[in-house]
Each structure stands twice: as C-alpha cells, then as structure tokens.
MILO-574424 format. One line per 5 residues: number of its first residue (from 1); their letters; for each residue x, y, z of C-alpha. Coordinates in Angstrom, 1 decimal. Example, Ala and Ser with C-alpha at 12.3 -4.5 7.8 and 13.67 -1.06 7.14 Angstrom:
2
1) as) 12.3 -4.5 7.8; 13.7 -1.1 7.1
END
This chain:
228
1) mgrei) -55.0 186.9 62.9; -57.0 187.7 66.0; -60.2 185.9 64.3; -58.1 183.0 63.0; -57.3 182.3 66.9
6) tegla) -60.8 182.7 68.1; -62.2 180.5 66.0; -59.5 177.9 66.7; -60.1 178.0 69.8; -64.0 177.7 69.4
11) dllrf) -63.2 174.6 67.2; -60.6 173.4 70.1; -63.5 174.1 72.8; -66.0 172.0 70.7; -63.4 169.0 70.2
16) yrelg) -63.0 168.9 73.8; -66.5 169.0 74.9; -67.6 166.2 72.4; -64.9 164.1 74.2; -66.1 164.7 77.4
21) feylp) -64.2 167.8 78.7; -66.2 170.7 80.6; -63.0 172.9 80.3; -59.3 173.2 79.4; -57.2 173.3 82.8
26) mprde) -54.0 174.4 81.3; -52.6 178.2 81.5; -53.9 180.3 78.4; -50.6 180.8 76.9; -50.2 176.8 76.5
31) lllss) -53.9 177.0 75.3; -53.2 179.3 72.9; -50.1 177.0 71.6; -52.5 174.0 71.5; -54.8 175.9 69.1
36) tgtsh) -51.9 176.2 66.6; -50.9 172.2 67.1; -48.3 172.7 69.8; -48.2 171.3 73.4; -46.5 170.5 76.4
41) gtgrr) -47.0 169.6 80.2; -50.7 169.5 80.7; -51.6 169.5 77.6; -49.7 165.7 76.5; -51.6 164.5 79.3
46) qealm) -55.0 166.0 77.8; -53.9 164.6 74.5; -53.4 160.9 75.8; -56.4 161.2 77.4; -58.3 162.2 74.3
51) glrer) -56.2 159.7 72.3; -57.7 157.1 74.9; -61.2 158.2 74.2; -61.0 157.9 70.8; -59.9 154.1 70.8
56) igdck) -62.9 153.8 72.9; -65.0 155.1 70.3; -68.7 153.8 70.3; -67.9 151.1 72.4; -69.6 147.6 72.2
61) rcrls) -67.3 145.3 74.0; -69.9 144.4 76.9; -73.8 144.2 76.9; -73.9 147.6 78.7; -73.6 149.6 75.8
66) knrtn) -77.1 148.3 74.7; -78.9 150.1 76.6; -76.7 153.6 77.4; -77.3 157.0 76.4; -74.0 158.4 76.7
71) ivfge) -70.7 156.7 77.4; -69.2 158.9 80.8; -65.5 158.6 80.2; -64.3 160.6 83.3; -63.4 164.5 83.4
76) gnpea) -61.0 166.9 85.4; -57.3 167.9 85.5; -55.1 165.6 83.7; -52.2 166.7 86.1; -54.5 166.1 89.3
81) rlmfv) -52.6 164.9 92.3; -56.0 163.6 93.9; -58.5 161.1 91.8; -61.7 159.8 92.4; -62.8 156.6 91.2
86) gegpg) -66.6 155.2 91.3; -68.2 152.5 89.9; -70.3 153.2 87.2; -72.3 156.2 85.5; -76.2 156.7 87.0
91) reedi) -79.2 158.2 85.2; -78.3 161.6 85.1; -74.6 160.7 84.4; -76.0 158.7 81.3; -77.9 161.8 80.1
96) qarpf) -74.9 164.6 81.0; -72.1 162.0 79.5; -70.4 163.3 82.8; -69.5 161.6 86.2; -70.9 162.0 89.5
101) vgdag) -73.6 164.9 88.5; -76.9 163.1 90.4; -77.6 163.3 93.9; -74.4 161.3 94.7; -72.5 163.7 92.6
106) qlltr) -73.7 166.5 94.7; -72.4 165.0 97.9; -69.3 163.9 96.7; -68.5 167.6 95.2; -69.4 168.9 98.7
111) linrm) -66.7 166.5 100.0; -64.3 167.9 97.2; -65.1 171.4 98.4; -64.5 170.7 102.0; -61.2 169.1 101.3
116) gfkre) -60.4 172.4 100.0; -60.6 171.7 96.1; -62.8 172.4 93.3; -63.9 169.6 90.9; -61.6 171.2 88.5
121) dvyia) -58.4 170.3 90.6; -59.2 166.6 91.0; -59.8 164.0 87.8; -63.1 162.0 88.7; -63.5 158.6 86.6
126) nvvkc) -65.6 155.2 86.9; -64.6 151.5 86.6; -67.2 151.1 84.1; -67.9 153.9 81.5; -71.7 152.9 80.3
131) rppen) -74.6 153.0 82.8; -75.7 149.3 84.1; -79.5 149.0 84.0; -81.3 150.2 86.8; -78.4 151.5 88.7
136) rnpqe) -77.3 147.6 89.3; -73.7 146.5 89.9; -71.3 146.1 87.1; -70.7 142.5 86.5; -67.5 140.9 86.3
141) deisa) -67.1 140.3 82.7; -68.3 144.0 82.2; -65.5 145.4 84.6; -63.0 143.2 83.0; -64.0 144.6 79.5
146) clpfl) -63.9 148.1 81.3; -60.9 148.2 83.7; -58.1 148.7 81.1; -59.5 152.0 80.3; -59.7 153.6 83.7
151) eeqie) -56.0 151.5 84.6; -54.9 154.0 81.2; -56.3 156.8 82.3; -54.5 156.5 85.6; -51.2 156.0 84.3
156) iirps) -51.7 159.1 82.2; -52.7 161.1 85.1; -50.7 159.9 87.7; -52.2 160.8 90.6; -50.4 161.0 93.8
161) vifcl) -53.7 159.7 95.7; -56.4 157.5 94.4; -59.3 157.8 96.5; -61.8 155.0 95.7; -65.7 155.6 96.2
166) gkist) -67.5 152.1 97.2; -66.3 148.5 97.2; -66.7 148.1 93.1; -63.8 150.4 92.3; -61.9 149.2 95.2
171) hallg) -62.2 145.7 94.8; -61.5 146.0 91.0; -58.2 147.9 91.2; -56.8 145.9 94.5; -58.2 142.6 93.4
176) iktpi) -59.5 141.9 96.6; -63.2 141.2 97.8; -62.7 142.5 101.3; -66.0 144.1 102.6; -65.7 148.0 102.3
181) sklrg) -66.5 148.7 105.9; -63.2 146.8 106.6; -61.2 148.1 104.2; -61.8 151.9 104.4; -59.5 154.4 106.4
186) nfysy) -56.7 152.3 105.7; -54.1 153.2 102.9; -52.9 150.4 100.1; -51.2 150.5 97.2; -52.4 150.4 93.3
191) kgipl) -49.0 150.2 91.3; -47.0 152.3 93.9; -50.3 155.0 94.4; -51.6 155.2 97.6; -55.3 154.2 97.5
196) mptfh) -57.7 155.2 99.9; -60.9 153.0 99.7; -64.1 154.8 101.4; -68.0 154.4 101.3; -69.6 155.5 98.2
201) payll) -71.4 158.4 97.9; -75.1 156.7 97.1; -74.2 154.9 100.4; -73.4 157.9 102.3; -77.1 159.6 101.4
206) rnprd) -78.9 156.2 102.6; -76.5 156.2 105.4; -75.7 159.8 106.7; -74.3 159.0 109.9; -71.5 157.3 108.3
211) krltw) -70.3 160.6 106.5; -67.9 161.1 109.4; -66.0 158.4 108.6; -65.7 159.3 105.1; -64.6 162.3 106.3
216) edaqk) -61.8 160.9 108.7; -60.6 159.1 105.6; -60.6 162.2 103.3; -58.4 163.8 106.4; -55.9 160.8 105.7
221) vlkkl) -56.2 161.2 102.2; -55.1 165.1 102.8; -52.3 164.3 105.3; -50.7 161.9 102.4; -51.0 164.8 99.9
226) ked) -49.0 166.9 101.9; -46.3 164.4 102.8; -46.0 163.8 99.0
END
C-alpha cells in the first residue's frame, strides 16, 4: 500500500510539472486524498487551473505560437490573496515555462519577499502566455486571443488584490489607455477586485530610481490586504 501511494504521488507530481506547476500548495493530508482521486478546497481550484491549462492545449490562437518554445501558463498558490499580472514571457520564461524567472523576475521575487511573502504564497501570471518576438509589446489581437485565459485564472483564484505590473496588463484588465505613470499608486476595480497598477520590473531595471514608487504602491497593497 505504501509503495502504491508513493507511486501515485510521483505520477501526480509529474503531471503537475508538465502543466507548469513547480509545487503543490496544499496540506499533506489533502495531497494524499488528491492522489486517490478525492480533492476539496485548494484542490478544487488547482483542478480548475489544470482544466484551463488543458483547454489551452498546444495553443495556435494567435501568431505568437509560431516562435514560442513553451506556453507560460502561470504559477503559484491557487488560493492566493495576492495575484501579480505581467504582460508576457521573456526569453528565460519561454525556456523554463515559468513566469518572471529572468532579471525582471528576480527583481519581482525580491519585491514579493520584501512584502513578507514567498513566491509560492502568491500567484503570478501574464496577459499573454507566449513570448512576443524580441520581447516586443503584445499586439491588440494577441491580447484579445489570450485575455480570456487570464480572466478565467483570476475567476478561479479569486484574489483579494491584483497587482498589475506595467501598462499592458493594467490596460488589458481595466480597458483604458491612461499612461501607467498616472495610473500607478491608485486602486481601481476589476470585477469587484481591488487592482493596483505599478511599474513593470523590467522598467525598474532601467529606471531604478522609481523602485521607491513601486514600494509605495506595494505598501498600499499590503494595507488593503490587512483591511480585507
């Protein structure tokens, strides 16, 4: 029986890894139940995310599919109270099939840690799941093709706060074109969820002086989380 459970867990972990998950954010008892086909709580949201990933499949819905190495679905805690949303994968993300793992990702990880979280406590996703060529901004039709998947991720996770990284994600979720410099620092609403726009980590690498502004935004997010 012990060997069967171990083999079942190994198969489950391989399945999750193939879908882009790096860990299973659920209690050990629930993990054991999941290995035998029973799940609840976090497991239901994880299953819903897995189902969404399966429906995305080997996506060919826009031109970004032509040059990608991997679809970068997103990762993190399915029950995260805080969700980070960027614009799209870069070179390292495309290789590793994980969001925010390059230089900008390292900066984001430091911000997450400074806010008192670990990456596995939050959820991280992008507007588009495939890398735009030469890291250009995703185009409107590419965003339109992929945005429903992000919207469903948000619906499944139901975070308390969304932290939008840069203008692309902010504009996509809010349906506006106001410059990010004017949007950041203020809360908006996405389907009833407080949304805080801030600068993208890639921008902060080029403009380190503005890191203090993003930290100000992060403090407002933390205050909002405490109020919830």
